[in-house]
C-alpha positions in Angstrom: 27.1 12.4 17.2 27.4 15.2 14.7 25.6 18.4 14.9 23.5 17.6 11.8 22.3 14.2 13.2 21.3 15.9 16.5 19.6 18.7 14.6 17.6 16.3 12.4 16.8 14.3 15.5 18.1 11.1 14.0 18.9 9.5 17.3 15.3 9.0 18.4 13.5 5.9 17.6 11.1 6.4 14.7 7.6 5.0 14.4 7.3 2.6 11.5 5.5 4.0 8.5 3.1 1.6 6.9 0.3 1.3 4.5 -3.3 0.9 5.7 -4.4 -2.8 5.9 -5.6 -3.8 2.5 -6.2 -6.7 0.1 -6.9 -7.0 -3.6 -9.2 -9.6 -4.9 -9.9 -10.6 -8.5 -13.6 -11.4 -8.8 -14.4 -13.5 -11.9 -17.6 -11.7 -12.7 -18.6 -8.6 -14.7 -18.3 -5.2 -13.1 -22.0 -4.7 -12.3 -22.4 -8.1 -10.7 -19.2 -7.5 -8.7 -20.5 -4.2 -7.6 -23.7 -5.8 -6.3 -21.7 -8.6 -4.7 -19.5 -6.1 -2.8 -22.6 -4.2 -1.5 -24.1 -7.5 -0.4 -20.9 -8.6 1.2 -20.6 -5.4 3.2 -24.1 -6.1 4.6 -23.9 -9.8 5.0 -20.2 -10.4 6.1 -19.6 -7.1 7.9 -23.0 -6.0 9.0 -22.1 -2.5 8.0 -23.9 0.4 6.2 -22.6 1.0 2.7 -22.5 4.2 0.7 -21.4 4.3 -2.9 -20.0 7.0 -5.2 -18.6 6.1 -8.6 -16.4 3.0 -8.5 -15.9 3.4 -4.7 -18.0 1.8 -2.0 -17.4 2.7 1.7 -18.6 0.8 4.7 -19.4 2.4 8.0 -20.0 0.4 11.2 -22.1 3.0 12.9 -19.6 4.1 15.6 -18.0 7.5 15.5 -14.2 7.5 15.0 -14.2 3.8 14.2 -12.4 2.0 11.4 -14.1 2.2 8.0 -13.6 0.0 4.9 -13.3 1.4 1.4 -13.7 -0.8 -1.7 -12.5 0.4 -5.1 -13.6 -1.5 -8.2 -11.7 -1.6 -11.4 -12.7 -3.3 -14.7 -9.9 -5.7 -15.8 -12.0 -7.1 -18.7 -15.6 -8.1 -19.4 -15.6 -11.0 -17.0 -13.0 -9.9 -14.4 -13.2 -7.1 -11.8 -10.4 -6.2 -9.4 -11.6 -5.0 -6.0 -9.2 -3.3 -3.5 -10.5 -3.6 0.0 -8.8 -1.1 2.3 -9.2 0.0 5.9 -9.0 3.6 6.9 -9.1 5.3 10.2 -10.1 8.8 11.4 -7.4 11.5 11.5 -5.2 11.3 14.6 -5.7 7.6 15.3 -2.9 5.1 14.9 -3.1 2.9 11.9 -3.1 -0.8 12.7 -1.2 -3.3 10.7 -4.1 -5.7 10.5 -7.8 -5.3 9.8 -10.3 -8.1 10.5 -12.9 -6.3 8.5 -10.7 -6.2 5.4 -9.9 -9.9 5.7 -13.6 -10.9 6.2 -14.8 -9.0 3.2 -11.9 -10.1 1.0 -12.5 -13.7 2.0 -16.2 -13.3 1.3 -15.5 -12.0 -2.2 -13.0 -14.7 -2.9 -15.4 -17.4 -1.8 -18.2 -16.1 -4.1 -16.0 -15.5 -7.1 -16.9 -17.8 -9.9 -14.0 -19.0 -12.1 -14.5 -19.0 -15.8 
């Protein structure tokens, strides 16, 4: 192996780099209704405490250093709102490839979305 490869430590196995578990859902409802639906879904589907700031809603499950869920809402048009549901983890913890909380909330939003 060349000096440069050893110096850069290229021989060691690297941990995979991935995105946080997330899903995007198109909710066929106006922004304000979708906002209320996300807040309700966090309480009903996840049993979590929600805090909101601007177009972002965060869900906390009450445990310190536990997974959290962040929902970001974006107006697509008057009757369609896009919601990105994303898991995030405290600093220093490993990021999992899968989040049951993300899937449960996204499934809830898809099931309550009315098609126009």
